[in-house]
VEXRO-633970 format. One record per residue (C-alpha): residue in one letter; x negated, y, z. Coordinates in steps of 0.02 Angstrom, whole numbers, plus 32768, in hexadecimal, padded with zeros to 4 digits. Layout:
VEXRO-633970
AXYZ/...
//
This chain:
VEXRO-633970
X7E10791981F6/X7E5079B0819F/X7E6A794980F9/X7E2378C78094/X7D7578C5806D/X7CEC7861804D/X7C0478358039/X7BA877E37FE2/X7AF577857FE9/X7AB2771A7F68/X7B2D76BC7F2A/X7B9376C97FD2/X7C2877457FD1/X7CA27762805A/X7D4477D5805D/X7DA277DF810A/X7E4E77EE8106/X7EDC78668187/X7F1777DE81F2/X7FC4780D8254/X7FA0780F8326/X7F98776E8366/X7F5C771182DB/X7E9376F98315/X7DF3770882B7/X7E207692822B/X7D72763C81D1/X7CEE75D781F9/X7C8975CE82C0/X7C0976378271/X7C9076C98245/X7CDB76B182DC/X7C4B76D98349/X7C03777D82C2/X7CEF77C582E7/X7CC5779A83A1/X7C18780783B6/X7C8A78958345/X7D20789683A4/X7DA278538320/X7E1D77F28360/X7E8177C382CA/X7E5777AE8225/X7E6777338175/X7DC077068131/X7D9176C48074/X7CD27681803B/X7CB2763C7FB4/X7BF776167F6D/X7B6575B27FB5/X7BB075D4807B/X7B33754680CE/X7AC175A980C7/X7AE0760E8169/X7A6C76B28139/X7ABA76D380A9/X7B7276B780FA/X7B53772E819C/X7AFF77A38108/X7B9277A680BB/X7BE977D28141/X7B9978448184/X7BA0789E80E3/X7C62787D8105/X7C6C78B281AA/X7BE8795E816A/X7C7C799480E3/X7D1C79C18171/X7CB57A5C81BC/X7CBB7AA080FB/X7D6B7ABF8121/X7D807B5581A8/X7E0A7AF1821F/X7E547B65829E/X7DF97B1B8320/X7D6B7B5582D1/X7D9B7C22829B/X7D417CA2831E/X7DBA7D288384/X7DE07DC3833E/X7DB27E52837C/X7E1C7EEF835B/X7DEF7F958345/X7E6C800C835E/X7E5E809582BE/X7E0D814182DF/X7EB8819382F4/X7EED812D836C/X7E7B810A83C0/X7E3E81E083BD/X7EFA822183CA/X7ED2827F8495/X7E3182C0844A/X7E9A83078396/X7F60832A83F2/X7EBB83B98458/X7EFA84648409/X7E3384C483DA/X7E49857383E8/X7DFC85A58331/X7D3A86098340/X7D5886D38330/X7D0C872182A0/X7C9887B582AC/X7CC587E9820A/X7D7E88428212/X7DE088078179/X7E0F8762815A/X7DA786F88147/X7D3886FA809D/X7CEB8646801B/X7C3D86418054/X7BDF868C7FE0/X7B3B86517F98/X7AA5869F7F62/X7ACD86777EB1/X7B94866C7ED0/X7BC587117F16/X7C1687457E76/X7C8686C07E93/X7CB687177F58/X7CEE87A27ED6/X7D5987457E60/X7D9D86D47F0D/X7DCC878B7F64/X7E3487D57E9F/X7E80872C7EB0/X7EB2873B7F55/X7E5486837F83/X7E0C86A7803F/X7DEF860A8078/X7D6B85957FE0/X7CF185427FE8/X7C8A85577F31/X7C0B84DE7ED1/X7BB084FE7E3A/X7B3D849F7DA9/X7AD884E07D1D/X7A9385847CEE/X7AFB85FA7D76/X7A8D86827D42/X7AE686AB7C8E/X7B8687047CEC/X7C1387047C51/X7C0A863A7C69/X7BFE86397D35/X7C8B86A57D29/X7D0386547C9E/X7CC685A87CFC/X7D1285FF7DB7/X7DBA864A7D47/X7DEF85777CFD/X7DCE854A7DAA/X7E4A85B57DDC/X7EBC85A57D4E/X7EC184EA7D63/X7F0484EE7E1E/X7FB185327DCF/X7FCA84B37D79/X7FFC845D7E48/X80AA849C7E61/X809484E17F20/X812484FC7F6F/X811285B57F54/X813085A47E92/X81CF852E7EB7/X827C85777E4C/X831685A97EDA/X8390850F7EC8/X844585307EAD/X848D84A17EE9/X855084A87E84/X85DA842A7EC1/X862183987E5B/X86C7839B7E13/X871B83387E75/X86DE83B07F29/X86F0843D7EA8/X87CD84207E93/X87EB83A67F20/X887784427F64/X88A8843B7EB5/X889A83737EA3/X88FD83787F41/X898183B67F0C/X8A1A83317EDA/X8A8983CC7E88/X89F384117E03/X8A4584707D78/X8A3B84187CCE/X8A2F83737D11/X8AA383007C9D/X8B0B82707CE5/X8B5E82137C9D/X8BF381EC7D0E/X8C11829B7CF6/X8C2B82B97D9C/X8B9C83427DBF/X8B9583ED7DFE/X8BFC847E7D9D/X8BCE849E7CF1/X8B4884187CC4/X8BB583957C29/X8BC682FF7C41/X8B8182777B9B/X8C4382477B8B/X8C8782FE7B75/X8BD983487AF4/X8C3C83697A45/X8BFB835379A4/X8BB483F6798C/X8B5383DD7A36/X8B03832879FF/X8ACE83747964/
//
């Protein structure tokens, strides 16, 4: 018994409550026979109504048993068949290096021209684009609008900061790394030692003249 369930038929209400192992079936003889047929070994029962009507009592018990199948317990789980993802299933096929097909025309492959987009090929060649697919809609026979739309598409490519547009990075040392030799020298000039035992040429705080304090 997974959890508390109840069934109803007419005025009879039957409630089945999970019980610890070894408790047995606590209920009337009719309920014990039905639990025995259902394979339930440990359960508590609670009923109310006109339970002397055996038909209604048995049907209420059956409804309570049928309610247990509304819970997907682990013994009712379907076996899980794991499927490999495509990159793992075809990893050997993808690892094979295939030769690129040779082109009959000399030079790098150009974008495939459609009947109404031959003007786009000239614009792409002028922009230095070698491989690209094109798709257009609308009144493409208006060459001015078509060329301007192609130019706007090309200008949109400069909105992405590709590596060829990166500025050279000049790394600067932090102060503690740049002046590490200077900071590591304990007898650097200009250091004020209050004990008066500093390097020659350095004044101590006790021997400072009033004029120098001003």
